[in-house]
C-alpha positions in Angstrom: 175.8 -14.1 -138.3 174.4 -16.8 -136.1 176.8 -19.6 -135.0 174.4 -22.3 -136.0 173.7 -22.3 -139.8 171.2 -24.5 -141.5 169.3 -24.4 -144.8 166.9 -26.2 -147.2 168.4 -27.6 -150.4 166.6 -28.5 -153.6 165.7 -27.5 -157.1 163.5 -25.6 -157.6 163.7 -24.1 -154.1 162.4 -20.5 -154.4 158.9 -21.6 -153.3 159.9 -23.4 -150.2 158.1 -22.5 -147.0 160.8 -24.1 -144.8 162.9 -21.0 -144.1 159.9 -19.1 -142.7 158.6 -22.1 -140.7 162.0 -22.9 -139.2 162.7 -19.3 -138.4 159.4 -19.1 -136.5 160.2 -22.2 -134.6 163.6 -21.0 -133.6 162.2 -17.7 -132.3 159.7 -19.7 -130.2 162.5 -21.8 -128.8 164.8 -18.8 -128.2 167.5 -20.3 -130.4 169.8 -17.9 -132.3 169.9 -20.0 -135.4 170.0 -19.0 -139.1 168.1 -21.0 -141.7 168.4 -20.2 -145.5 167.9 -21.9 -148.8 170.2 -23.0 -151.7 169.3 -24.1 -155.2 171.2 -27.4 -155.5 170.9 -29.9 -158.4 171.2 -33.6 -157.8 174.6 -33.8 -159.6 175.9 -31.0 -157.3 174.8 -32.4 -153.9 178.1 -34.1 -153.1 180.2 -31.1 -153.8 177.8 -28.8 -152.0 177.9 -30.9 -148.8 181.7 -31.0 -149.1 181.9 -27.2 -149.3 179.5 -26.8 -146.4 180.6 -29.6 -144.1 180.9 -27.3 -141.1 177.2 -26.4 -141.2 174.9 -27.8 -138.5 172.4 -29.4 -140.9 170.3 -29.3 -144.0 166.7 -30.1 -145.0 166.5 -31.7 -148.5 163.7 -31.7 -151.0 163.3 -32.9 -154.5 165.3 -34.1 -156.4 167.9 -34.8 -153.7 166.4 -37.4 -151.3 167.6 -40.6 -153.0 171.0 -39.1 -153.8 171.5 -38.2 -150.2 171.1 -41.9 -149.1 173.4 -43.0 -151.9 176.0 -40.6 -150.7 175.6 -41.7 -147.1 176.3 -45.3 -148.1 179.3 -44.3 -150.2 180.8 -42.2 -147.4 179.9 -44.2 -144.3 177.5 -41.8 -142.8 174.9 -42.9 -140.3 171.5 -43.6 -141.8 168.3 -44.0 -139.8 166.0 -47.0 -140.4 163.3 -45.1 -142.2 165.8 -43.5 -144.7 167.4 -46.9 -145.2 164.1 -48.6 -145.8 162.7 -46.0 -148.2 166.0 -45.2 -149.9 165.3 -41.5 -149.4 166.4 -39.0 -146.8 165.3 -35.4 -146.3 167.6 -34.5 -143.4 171.4 -34.2 -143.1 172.8 -33.6 -139.6 176.4 -32.4 -139.4 179.0 -33.8 -137.1 182.2 -35.9 -137.0 180.0 -38.6 -138.6 177.1 -36.9 -140.4 173.7 -38.5 -140.0 171.0 -38.9 -142.7 167.3 -39.2 -141.6 163.8 -39.4 -143.2 161.3 -37.3 -141.3 158.8 -37.3 -144.2 157.2 -40.5 -143.1 156.6 -39.1 -139.6 155.2 -35.9 -141.1 152.7 -37.7 -143.3 151.6 -40.0 -140.5 150.9 -37.0 -138.2 149.1 -35.1 -140.9 146.7 -38.1 -141.5 146.3 -38.7 -137.7 145.1 -35.1 -137.3 142.0 -35.8 -139.4 141.7 -39.5 -138.3 142.1 -40.7 -141.8 140.7 -44.1 -142.7 143.5 -45.9 -144.6 141.6 -49.1 -145.2 141.4 -48.5 -149.0 144.5 -46.4 -149.7 145.9 -45.1 -153.0 149.3 -43.4 -153.6 149.6 -41.1 -156.6 153.2 -40.7 -157.9 156.3 -42.9 -157.8 159.2 -40.7 -156.4 160.9 -40.6 -153.0 157.9 -38.9 -151.3 155.6 -41.6 -152.7 157.7 -44.3 -151.1 157.5 -42.4 -147.8 153.7 -42.2 -148.3 153.4 -46.0 -148.8 155.4 -46.6 -145.6 153.3 -44.1 -143.6 150.1 -45.7 -144.8 151.3 -49.1 -143.7 152.4 -47.8 -140.4 148.9 -46.5 -139.9 147.4 -49.9 -140.6 146.7 -49.9 -144.4 146.4 -53.5 -145.7 146.0 -52.4 -149.3 148.0 -49.5 -151.0 147.4 -49.2 -154.7 149.8 -47.1 -156.8 148.8 -44.7 -159.6 151.7 -43.2 -161.6 152.8 -42.1 -165.0 155.7 -44.6 -165.2 154.5 -48.2 -165.2 158.0 -49.4 -164.2 158.3 -47.0 -161.2 154.8 -47.8 -160.2 155.5 -51.5 -160.1 158.6 -51.0 -158.0 156.5 -49.0 -155.5 153.8 -51.7 -155.5 156.6 -54.3 -154.8 157.7 -52.1 -151.9 154.2 -52.1 -150.5 153.9 -55.8 -150.8 157.3 -56.2 -149.1 155.8 -54.3 -146.2 152.9 -56.7 -146.0 150.2 -54.8 -147.9 148.4 -55.8 -151.0 149.1 -53.5 -154.0 148.2 -53.1 -157.6 149.2 -50.4 -160.2 147.2 -48.4 -162.7 147.5 -45.2 -164.7 146.8 -42.0 -162.9 143.7 -41.4 -165.0 142.2 -44.6 -163.6 142.2 -43.3 -160.0 138.8 -44.3 -158.4 138.6 -41.3 -156.1 135.1 -42.1 -154.8 136.0 -45.7 -153.8 139.2 -44.8 -152.0 139.1 -44.1 -148.3 142.4 -42.1 -148.5 144.4 -40.8 -151.4 148.0 -39.6 -150.9 149.1 -37.5 -153.9 152.8 -36.9 -154.0 153.0 -35.2 -157.4 154.4 -31.7 -157.7 151.8 -28.9 -157.9 150.5 -28.5 -161.4 151.0 -32.0 -162.7 147.4 -33.1 -162.2 144.6 -31.4 -164.1 140.9 -31.6 -163.8 140.7 -33.1 -167.3 143.2 -35.9 -166.4 140.8 -37.5 -163.8 137.2 -38.6 -163.5 135.9 -36.6 -160.6 132.7 -38.0 -158.9 129.9 -35.7 -157.9 130.2 -37.0 -154.3 132.9 -38.6 -152.3 133.9 -39.1 -148.7 137.6 -39.5 -149.5 140.4 -38.0 -147.5 143.0 -36.6 -149.9 146.5 -35.7 -148.7 148.4 -33.5 -151.3 152.1 -33.1 -150.7 152.4 -30.2 -153.1 151.3 -26.9 -151.6 152.1 -24.3 -154.2 149.0 -21.9 -154.6 147.0 -21.7 -157.8 146.1 -24.4 -160.4 144.1 -27.6 -159.9 144.2 -29.2 -156.5 143.0 -32.8 -156.0 142.5 -32.3 -152.3 140.4 -29.2 -152.9 138.4 -30.9 -155.6 137.7 -33.8 -153.1 136.7 -31.4 -150.3 134.3 -29.6 -152.7 132.6 -33.0 -153.2 132.3 -33.9 -149.6 135.7 -35.3 -148.8 138.5 -34.1 -146.5 141.5 -32.1 -147.7 144.9 -32.5 -146.0 147.4 -29.8 -147.1 151.0 -30.7 -147.6 151.7 -27.8 -145.2 150.7 -30.1 -142.4 153.3 -32.7 -143.4 155.8 -29.9 -143.8 155.2 -28.6 -140.3 155.4 -32.1 -138.6 158.5 -33.2 -140.5 160.2 -29.9 -139.8 159.5 -30.3 -136.0 161.2 -33.7 -136.1 164.1 -32.2 -138.0 164.5 -29.4 -135.4 164.6 -32.1 -132.7 167.4 -33.8 -134.6 169.3 -30.6 -135.1 168.8 -29.5 -131.5 170.1 -32.8 -130.1 173.2 -32.7 -132.3 173.9 -29.1 -131.3 173.4 -29.8 -127.5 170.3 -27.7 -127.2 168.1 -30.8 -126.4 168.7 -33.9 -124.3 165.9 -35.7 -126.2 162.6 -35.2 -128.0 160.4 -32.2 -127.3 157.9 -32.5 -124.5 154.1 -32.2 -125.3 153.9 -28.6 -124.3 156.8 -27.5 -126.6 155.4 -29.6 -129.4 152.0 -27.9 -129.1 153.6 -24.4 -129.0 155.7 -25.2 -132.1 152.8 -26.5 -134.1 150.7 -23.4 -133.2 153.5 -21.0 -134.1 154.3 -22.7 -137.4 150.6 -23.1 -138.4 150.1 -19.4 -137.8 153.2 -18.6 -139.8 152.1 -20.8 -142.7 148.7 -19.0 -142.8 150.6 -15.7 -143.5 152.6 -17.1 -146.5 
């Protein structure tokens, strides 16, 4: 067994690509690290972290991100500015004083930068923790308007209020009202399978960039539907790769493997390795 143990936590977790991507990255770096997965419900997160407090770190996915930040506040753990601002963390780094981080925002930003997405007329679909990260990423990239489309009117308004707090204009509407053709970029943070072709009005032509956080195969894909009509699809795998690289930097610094962030050459090597690995999954 490797001395350094890490894992991804969430529910459901069986579909996660993180173990394969992290393992590929560690091989490239020459680190003898072990990365697994655990099914953990929101109500069980505190007891799980207590039982595994000696582990080097964890990646967290739905439905644990908000609960992680709540626990951090309760226990006096360090929380980075992005996790504090969004109220959601996807990274727990072990140590005498554990640290909680949000690398999702960075991952979304990098995925959109790769395609030079125009965020001038932006829409976010969904209202959970990843949706809040998507709003912050859009504003970081220069969006002045970020409208919110969600099933829950109350949650949608809270997210629109967050966008306005960040300095962007924002309005809310039902998901079925999403004007795909008139948006420059759409960021869908809904789990795979929630949207259906019948739930949206799909134009014959559009130039929209659609980022889709869910990456499970099969079923309807908004990003694929946009690409078939002339738009640009951005897979959630791109976000996953970039946010994982930032996590690995945080884990590496905490474990004494790194003095700071990866240099450009290492970043490129990791992106290439993880992209190749994702294509085989």
